[in-house]
PDB file as gemmi writes it, atoms N, CA and C in Angstrom:
CRYST1    1.000    1.000    1.000  90.00  90.00  90.00 P 1                      
ATOM      1  N   UNK A   1     -10.510 -28.231-122.319  1.00  0.00           N  
ATOM      2  CA  UNK A   1     -10.287 -29.639-122.051  1.00  0.00           C  
ATOM      3  C   UNK A   1      -9.082 -30.090-122.861  1.00  0.00           C  
ATOM      4  N   UNK A   2      -8.231 -30.892-122.268  1.00  0.00           N  
ATOM      5  CA  UNK A   2      -7.013 -31.395-122.895  1.00  0.00           C  
ATOM      6  C   UNK A   2      -7.142 -32.898-123.090  1.00  0.00           C  
ATOM      7  N   UNK A   3      -6.661 -33.395-124.201  1.00  0.00           N  
ATOM      8  CA  UNK A   3      -6.618 -34.836-124.445  1.00  0.00           C  
ATOM      9  C   UNK A   3      -5.250 -35.349-124.042  1.00  0.00           C  
ATOM     10  N   UNK A   4      -5.227 -36.427-123.277  1.00  0.00           N  
ATOM     11  CA  UNK A   4      -3.986 -37.009-122.792  1.00  0.00           C  
ATOM     12  C   UNK A   4      -4.009 -38.502-123.096  1.00  0.00           C  
ATOM     13  N   UNK A   5      -2.990 -38.988-123.770  1.00  0.00           N  
ATOM     14  CA  UNK A   5      -2.894 -40.421-124.072  1.00  0.00           C  
ATOM     15  C   UNK A   5      -2.097 -41.102-122.967  1.00  0.00           C  
ATOM     16  N   UNK A   6      -2.624 -42.214-122.437  1.00  0.00           N  
ATOM     17  CA  UNK A   6      -1.922 -42.971-121.407  1.00  0.00           C  
ATOM     18  C   UNK A   6      -1.906 -44.444-121.804  1.00  0.00           C  
ATOM     19  N   UNK A   7      -0.944 -45.159-121.276  1.00  0.00           N  
ATOM     20  CA  UNK A   7      -0.868 -46.597-121.509  1.00  0.00           C  
ATOM     21  C   UNK A   7      -1.195 -47.319-120.213  1.00  0.00           C  
ATOM     22  N   UNK A   8      -2.067 -48.317-120.307  1.00  0.00           N  
ATOM     23  CA  UNK A   8      -2.477 -49.096-119.142  1.00  0.00           C  
ATOM     24  C   UNK A   8      -2.202 -50.562-119.397  1.00  0.00           C  
ATOM     25  N   UNK A   9      -1.920 -51.296-118.331  1.00  0.00           N  
ATOM     26  CA  UNK A   9      -1.817 -52.737-118.521  1.00  0.00           C  
ATOM     27  C   UNK A   9      -3.223 -53.298-118.722  1.00  0.00           C  
ATOM     28  N   UNK A  10      -3.306 -54.514-119.228  1.00  0.00           N  
ATOM     29  CA  UNK A  10      -4.604 -55.106-119.570  1.00  0.00           C  
ATOM     30  C   UNK A  10      -5.546 -55.193-118.376  1.00  0.00           C  
ATOM     31  N   UNK A  11      -5.014 -55.531-117.210  1.00  0.00           N  
ATOM     32  CA  UNK A  11      -5.853 -55.674-116.017  1.00  0.00           C  
ATOM     33  C   UNK A  11      -6.513 -54.353-115.643  1.00  0.00           C  
ATOM     34  N   UNK A  12      -5.726 -53.287-115.620  1.00  0.00           N  
ATOM     35  CA  UNK A  12      -6.267 -51.984-115.245  1.00  0.00           C  
ATOM     36  C   UNK A  12      -7.260 -51.476-116.286  1.00  0.00           C  
ATOM     37  N   UNK A  13      -6.968 -51.699-117.558  1.00  0.00           N  
ATOM     38  CA  UNK A  13      -7.898 -51.294-118.621  1.00  0.00           C  
ATOM     39  C   UNK A  13      -9.232 -52.025-118.458  1.00  0.00           C  
ATOM     40  N   UNK A  14      -9.186 -53.319-118.101  1.00  0.00           N  
ATOM     41  CA  UNK A  14     -10.424 -54.081-117.882  1.00  0.00           C  
ATOM     42  C   UNK A  14     -11.208 -53.538-116.697  1.00  0.00           C  
ATOM     43  N   UNK A  15     -10.502 -53.175-115.636  1.00  0.00           N  
ATOM     44  CA  UNK A  15     -11.168 -52.617-114.455  1.00  0.00           C  
ATOM     45  C   UNK A  15     -11.874 -51.313-114.822  1.00  0.00           C  
ATOM     46  N   UNK A  16     -11.210 -50.462-115.577  1.00  0.00           N  
ATOM     47  CA  UNK A  16     -11.805 -49.179-115.971  1.00  0.00           C  
ATOM     48  C   UNK A  16     -13.010 -49.401-116.874  1.00  0.00           C  
ATOM     49  N   UNK A  17     -12.890 -50.333-117.830  1.00  0.00           N  
ATOM     50  CA  UNK A  17     -14.029 -50.648-118.720  1.00  0.00           C  
ATOM     51  C   UNK A  17     -15.221 -51.155-117.910  1.00  0.00           C  
ATOM     52  N   UNK A  18     -14.952 -52.029-116.948  1.00  0.00           N  
ATOM     53  CA  UNK A  18     -16.019 -52.598-116.121  1.00  0.00           C  
ATOM     54  C   UNK A  18     -16.700 -51.516-115.287  1.00  0.00           C  
ATOM     55  N   UNK A  19     -15.901 -50.650-114.665  1.00  0.00           N  
ATOM     56  CA  UNK A  19     -16.471 -49.545-113.883  1.00  0.00           C  
ATOM     57  C   UNK A  19     -17.308 -48.622-114.752  1.00  0.00           C  
ATOM     58  N   UNK A  20     -16.798 -48.281-115.918  1.00  0.00           N  
ATOM     59  CA  UNK A  20     -17.511 -47.382-116.819  1.00  0.00           C  
ATOM     60  C   UNK A  20     -18.851 -47.985-117.236  1.00  0.00           C  
ATOM     61  N   UNK A  21     -18.846 -49.260-117.556  1.00  0.00           N  
ATOM     62  CA  UNK A  21     -20.090 -49.922-117.962  1.00  0.00           C  
ATOM     63  C   UNK A  21     -21.078 -49.991-116.805  1.00  0.00           C  
ATOM     64  N   UNK A  22     -20.579 -50.344-115.631  1.00  0.00           N  
ATOM     65  CA  UNK A  22     -21.452 -50.476-114.462  1.00  0.00           C  
ATOM     66  C   UNK A  22     -22.072 -49.147-114.054  1.00  0.00           C  
ATOM     67  N   UNK A  23     -21.322 -48.059-114.242  1.00  0.00           N  
ATOM     68  CA  UNK A  23     -21.802 -46.738-113.836  1.00  0.00           C  
ATOM     69  C   UNK A  23     -22.408 -45.953-114.993  1.00  0.00           C  
ATOM     70  N   UNK A  24     -22.446 -46.584-116.173  1.00  0.00           N  
ATOM     71  CA  UNK A  24     -22.961 -45.936-117.384  1.00  0.00           C  
ATOM     72  C   UNK A  24     -22.286 -44.588-117.610  1.00  0.00           C  
ATOM     73  N   UNK A  25     -20.956 -44.614-117.526  1.00  0.00           N  
ATOM     74  CA  UNK A  25     -20.137 -43.427-117.740  1.00  0.00           C  
ATOM     75  C   UNK A  25     -19.041 -43.786-118.730  1.00  0.00           C  
ATOM     76  N   UNK A  26     -18.359 -42.791-119.241  1.00  0.00           N  
ATOM     77  CA  UNK A  26     -17.266 -43.070-120.166  1.00  0.00           C  
ATOM     78  C   UNK A  26     -16.007 -43.461-119.390  1.00  0.00           C  
ATOM     79  N   UNK A  27     -15.117 -44.176-120.066  1.00  0.00           N  
ATOM     80  CA  UNK A  27     -13.842 -44.537-119.458  1.00  0.00           C  
ATOM     81  C   UNK A  27     -13.064 -43.274-119.103  1.00  0.00           C  
ATOM     82  N   UNK A  28     -13.166 -42.270-119.941  1.00  0.00           N  
ATOM     83  CA  UNK A  28     -12.487 -40.999-119.696  1.00  0.00           C  
ATOM     84  C   UNK A  28     -12.966 -40.362-118.391  1.00  0.00           C  
ATOM     85  N   UNK A  29     -14.265 -40.418-118.133  1.00  0.00           N  
ATOM     86  CA  UNK A  29     -14.797 -39.857-116.886  1.00  0.00           C  
ATOM     87  C   UNK A  29     -14.257 -40.597-115.665  1.00  0.00           C  
ATOM     88  N   UNK A  30     -14.166 -41.915-115.778  1.00  0.00           N  
ATOM     89  CA  UNK A  30     -13.658 -42.724-114.677  1.00  0.00           C  
ATOM     90  C   UNK A  30     -12.203 -42.352-114.378  1.00  0.00           C  
ATOM     91  N   UNK A  31     -11.379 -42.278-115.423  1.00  0.00           N  
ATOM     92  CA  UNK A  31      -9.962 -41.959-115.243  1.00  0.00           C  
ATOM     93  C   UNK A  31      -9.797 -40.531-114.729  1.00  0.00           C  
ATOM     94  N   UNK A  32     -10.561 -39.589-115.265  1.00  0.00           N  
ATOM     95  CA  UNK A  32     -10.465 -38.197-114.816  1.00  0.00           C  
ATOM     96  C   UNK A  32     -10.820 -38.073-113.341  1.00  0.00           C  
ATOM     97  N   UNK A  33     -11.882 -38.760-112.923  1.00  0.00           N  
ATOM     98  CA  UNK A  33     -12.284 -38.713-111.516  1.00  0.00           C  
ATOM     99  C   UNK A  33     -11.193 -39.313-110.621  1.00  0.00           C  
ATOM    100  N   UNK A  34     -10.613 -40.424-111.050  1.00  0.00           N  
ATOM    101  CA  UNK A  34      -9.553 -41.062-110.264  1.00  0.00           C  
ATOM    102  C   UNK A  34      -8.344 -40.135-110.139  1.00  0.00           C  
ATOM    103  N   UNK A  35      -7.982 -39.455-111.218  1.00  0.00           N  
ATOM    104  CA  UNK A  35      -6.854 -38.528-111.167  1.00  0.00           C  
ATOM    105  C   UNK A  35      -7.158 -37.333-110.282  1.00  0.00           C  
ATOM    106  N   UNK A  36      -8.387 -36.872-110.317  1.00  0.00           N  
ATOM    107  CA  UNK A  36      -8.789 -35.756-109.456  1.00  0.00           C  
ATOM    108  C   UNK A  36      -8.631 -36.135-107.988  1.00  0.00           C  
ATOM    109  N   UNK A  37      -9.102 -37.311-107.626  1.00  0.00           N  
ATOM    110  CA  UNK A  37      -8.997 -37.783-106.246  1.00  0.00           C  
ATOM    111  C   UNK A  37      -7.535 -37.963-105.859  1.00  0.00           C  
ATOM    112  N   UNK A  38      -6.749 -38.551-106.745  1.00  0.00           N  
ATOM    113  CA  UNK A  38      -5.330 -38.784-106.474  1.00  0.00           C  
ATOM    114  C   UNK A  38      -4.589 -37.475-106.252  1.00  0.00           C  
ATOM    115  N   UNK A  39      -4.833 -36.491-107.100  1.00  0.00           N  
ATOM    116  CA  UNK A  39      -4.089 -35.234-106.997  1.00  0.00           C  
ATOM    117  C   UNK A  39      -4.519 -34.403-105.804  1.00  0.00           C  
ATOM    118  N   UNK A  40      -5.746 -34.562-105.328  1.00  0.00           N  
ATOM    119  CA  UNK A  40      -6.168 -33.835-104.124  1.00  0.00           C  
ATOM    120  C   UNK A  40      -5.314 -34.232-102.933  1.00  0.00           C  
ATOM    121  N   UNK A  41      -4.948 -35.506-102.844  1.00  0.00           N  
ATOM    122  CA  UNK A  41      -4.151 -35.995-101.721  1.00  0.00           C  
ATOM    123  C   UNK A  41      -2.670 -35.714-101.885  1.00  0.00           C  
ATOM    124  N   UNK A  42      -2.240 -35.242-103.043  1.00  0.00           N  
ATOM    125  CA  UNK A  42      -0.817 -35.069-103.316  1.00  0.00           C  
ATOM    126  C   UNK A  42      -0.378 -33.606-103.331  1.00  0.00           C  
ATOM    127  N   UNK A  43      -1.245 -32.715-102.851  1.00  0.00           N  
ATOM    128  CA  UNK A  43      -0.851 -31.306-102.814  1.00  0.00           C  
ATOM    129  C   UNK A  43       0.328 -31.133-101.878  1.00  0.00           C  
ATOM    130  N   UNK A  44       1.253 -30.248-102.225  1.00  0.00           N  
ATOM    131  CA  UNK A  44       2.411 -30.045-101.350  1.00  0.00           C  
ATOM    132  C   UNK A  44       1.982 -29.438-100.012  1.00  0.00           C  
ATOM    133  N   UNK A  45       2.679 -29.834 -98.985  1.00  0.00           N  
ATOM    134  CA  UNK A  45       2.398 -29.291 -97.653  1.00  0.00           C  
ATOM    135  C   UNK A  45       2.891 -27.845 -97.591  1.00  0.00           C  
ATOM    136  N   UNK A  46       2.270 -27.047 -96.755  1.00  0.00           N  
ATOM    137  CA  UNK A  46       2.711 -25.659 -96.608  1.00  0.00           C  
ATOM    138  C   UNK A  46       4.166 -25.593 -96.137  1.00  0.00           C  
ATOM    139  N   UNK A  47       4.829 -24.520 -96.493  1.00  0.00           N  
ATOM    140  CA  UNK A  47       6.202 -24.320 -96.058  1.00  0.00           C  
ATOM    141  C   UNK A  47       6.263 -24.314 -94.539  1.00  0.00           C  
ATOM    142  N   UNK A  48       7.247 -24.976 -93.993  1.00  0.00           N  
ATOM    143  CA  UNK A  48       7.428 -24.975 -92.549  1.00  0.00           C  
ATOM    144  C   UNK A  48       6.767 -26.130 -91.827  1.00  0.00           C  
ATOM    145  N   UNK A  49       5.973 -26.963 -92.540  1.00  0.00           N  
ATOM    146  CA  UNK A  49       5.325 -28.087 -91.871  1.00  0.00           C  
ATOM    147  C   UNK A  49       6.392 -29.006 -91.299  1.00  0.00           C  
ATOM    148  N   UNK A  50       6.265 -29.344 -90.045  1.00  0.00           N  
ATOM    149  CA  UNK A  50       7.220 -30.204 -89.367  1.00  0.00           C  
ATOM    150  C   UNK A  50       8.413 -29.459 -88.804  1.00  0.00           C  
ATOM    151  N   UNK A  51       8.471 -28.172 -89.057  1.00  0.00           N  
ATOM    152  CA  UNK A  51       9.618 -27.374 -88.628  1.00  0.00           C  
ATOM    153  C   UNK A  51       9.417 -26.800 -87.217  1.00  0.00           C  
ATOM    154  N   UNK A  52       8.173 -26.625 -86.828  1.00  0.00           N  
ATOM    155  CA  UNK A  52       7.864 -25.966 -85.554  1.00  0.00           C  
ATOM    156  C   UNK A  52       7.097 -26.915 -84.647  1.00  0.00           C  
ATOM    157  N   UNK A  53       7.130 -26.644 -83.376  1.00  0.00           N  
ATOM    158  CA  UNK A  53       6.436 -27.475 -82.397  1.00  0.00           C  
ATOM    159  C   UNK A  53       5.296 -26.671 -81.784  1.00  0.00           C  
ATOM    160  N   UNK A  54       4.079 -27.225 -81.881  1.00  0.00           N  
ATOM    161  CA  UNK A  54       2.908 -26.524 -81.359  1.00  0.00           C  
ATOM    162  C   UNK A  54       2.656 -26.836 -79.893  1.00  0.00           C  
ATOM    163  N   UNK A  55       3.288 -27.893 -79.406  1.00  0.00           N  
ATOM    164  CA  UNK A  55       3.024 -28.310 -78.047  1.00  0.00           C  
ATOM    165  C   UNK A  55       1.839 -29.264 -77.961  1.00  0.00           C  
ATOM    166  N   UNK A  56       1.176 -29.494 -79.084  1.00  0.00           N  
ATOM    167  CA  UNK A  56       0.039 -30.421 -79.117  1.00  0.00           C  
ATOM    168  C   UNK A  56       0.527 -31.782 -79.571  1.00  0.00           C  
ATOM    169  N   UNK A  57      -0.086 -32.826 -79.050  1.00  0.00           N  
ATOM    170  CA  UNK A  57       0.343 -34.175 -79.402  1.00  0.00           C  
ATOM    171  C   UNK A  57      -0.536 -34.839 -80.449  1.00  0.00           C  
ATOM    172  N   UNK A  58      -1.645 -34.199 -80.840  1.00  0.00           N  
ATOM    173  CA  UNK A  58      -2.568 -34.827 -81.791  1.00  0.00           C  
ATOM    174  C   UNK A  58      -2.571 -34.143 -83.163  1.00  0.00           C  
ATOM    175  N   UNK A  59      -1.558 -33.341 -83.450  1.00  0.00           N  
ATOM    176  CA  UNK A  59      -1.525 -32.586 -84.695  1.00  0.00           C  
ATOM    177  C   UNK A  59      -1.554 -33.506 -85.917  1.00  0.00           C  
ATOM    178  N   UNK A  60      -0.772 -34.578 -85.910  1.00  0.00           N  
ATOM    179  CA  UNK A  60      -0.746 -35.461 -87.079  1.00  0.00           C  
ATOM    180  C   UNK A  60      -2.093 -36.152 -87.278  1.00  0.00           C  
ATOM    181  N   UNK A  61      -2.788 -36.466 -86.197  1.00  0.00           N  
ATOM    182  CA  UNK A  61      -4.109 -37.090 -86.309  1.00  0.00           C  
ATOM    183  C   UNK A  61      -5.149 -36.111 -86.851  1.00  0.00           C  
ATOM    184  N   UNK A  62      -4.944 -34.837 -86.636  1.00  0.00           N  
ATOM    185  CA  UNK A  62      -5.896 -33.806 -87.059  1.00  0.00           C  
ATOM    186  C   UNK A  62      -5.379 -32.974 -88.232  1.00  0.00           C  
ATOM    187  N   UNK A  63      -4.407 -33.492 -88.961  1.00  0.00           N  
ATOM    188  CA  UNK A  63      -3.783 -32.717 -90.034  1.00  0.00           C  
ATOM    189  C   UNK A  63      -4.798 -32.246 -91.071  1.00  0.00           C  
ATOM    190  N   UNK A  64      -5.679 -33.124 -91.513  1.00  0.00           N  
ATOM    191  CA  UNK A  64      -6.650 -32.732 -92.549  1.00  0.00           C  
ATOM    192  C   UNK A  64      -7.554 -31.588 -92.093  1.00  0.00           C  
ATOM    193  N   UNK A  65      -8.181 -31.691 -90.920  1.00  0.00           N  
ATOM    194  CA  UNK A  65      -9.015 -30.564 -90.480  1.00  0.00           C  
ATOM    195  C   UNK A  65      -8.210 -29.272 -90.295  1.00  0.00           C  
ATOM    196  N   UNK A  66      -6.986 -29.394 -89.796  1.00  0.00           N  
ATOM    197  CA  UNK A  66      -6.154 -28.205 -89.599  1.00  0.00           C  
ATOM    198  C   UNK A  66      -5.846 -27.552 -90.943  1.00  0.00           C  
ATOM    199  N   UNK A  67      -5.457 -28.364 -91.935  1.00  0.00           N  
ATOM    200  CA  UNK A  67      -5.168 -27.820 -93.268  1.00  0.00           C  
ATOM    201  C   UNK A  67      -6.431 -27.271 -93.933  1.00  0.00           C  
ATOM    202  N   UNK A  68      -7.551 -27.950 -93.727  1.00  0.00           N  
ATOM    203  CA  UNK A  68      -8.817 -27.475 -94.301  1.00  0.00           C  
ATOM    204  C   UNK A  68      -9.141 -26.072 -93.779  1.00  0.00           C  
ATOM    205  N   UNK A  69      -8.945 -25.873 -92.483  1.00  0.00           N  
ATOM    206  CA  UNK A  69      -9.192 -24.553 -91.888  1.00  0.00           C  
ATOM    207  C   UNK A  69      -8.191 -23.523 -92.410  1.00  0.00           C  
ATOM    208  N   UNK A  70      -6.951 -23.939 -92.631  1.00  0.00           N  
ATOM    209  CA  UNK A  70      -5.941 -23.023 -93.173  1.00  0.00           C  
ATOM    210  C   UNK A  70      -6.321 -22.580 -94.576  1.00  0.00           C  
ATOM    211  N   UNK A  71      -6.860 -23.498 -95.377  1.00  0.00           N  
ATOM    212  CA  UNK A  71      -7.298 -23.154 -96.733  1.00  0.00           C  
ATOM    213  C   UNK A  71      -8.461 -22.168 -96.658  1.00  0.00           C  
ATOM    214  N   UNK A  72      -9.436 -22.477 -95.812  1.00  0.00           N  
ATOM    215  CA  UNK A  72     -10.616 -21.591 -95.666  1.00  0.00           C  
ATOM    216  C   UNK A  72     -10.193 -20.195 -95.213  1.00  0.00           C  
ATOM    217  N   UNK A  73      -9.189 -20.130 -94.352  1.00  0.00           N  
ATOM    218  CA  UNK A  73      -8.726 -18.857 -93.829  1.00  0.00           C  
ATOM    219  C   UNK A  73      -7.716 -18.148 -94.732  1.00  0.00           C  
ATOM    220  N   UNK A  74      -7.411 -18.763 -95.879  1.00  0.00           N  
ATOM    221  CA  UNK A  74      -6.479 -18.138 -96.817  1.00  0.00           C  
ATOM    222  C   UNK A  74      -5.017 -18.206 -96.394  1.00  0.00           C  
ATOM    223  N   UNK A  75      -4.715 -19.115 -95.462  1.00  0.00           N  
ATOM    224  CA  UNK A  75      -3.338 -19.247 -94.991  1.00  0.00           C  
ATOM    225  C   UNK A  75      -2.564 -20.344 -95.708  1.00  0.00           C  
ATOM    226  N   UNK A  76      -3.224 -20.992 -96.671  1.00  0.00           N  
ATOM    227  CA  UNK A  76      -2.590 -22.049 -97.458  1.00  0.00           C  
ATOM    228  C   UNK A  76      -3.246 -22.073 -98.828  1.00  0.00           C  
ATOM    229  N   UNK A  77      -2.424 -22.257 -99.873  1.00  0.00           N  
ATOM    230  CA  UNK A  77      -3.010 -22.196-101.234  1.00  0.00           C  
ATOM    231  C   UNK A  77      -4.111 -23.104-101.420  1.00  0.00           C  
TER     232      UNK A  77                                                      
END                                                                             
């Protein structure tokens, strides 16, 4: 486990304190969970995304399931 110091504005610090109290969890747990969720959505796209045409018109609408299957199949990190 690594300790990381961050600076928050007063409003955000109050929101985190309120969430932690309401959920009976530590502020650190709240921030760690939020960062985990944020970083899951920020993974880089596989090489070549947008470079080729599949002939399908719903690819962007189904991107998450398509990528999920690629991960399961070992075709994407």
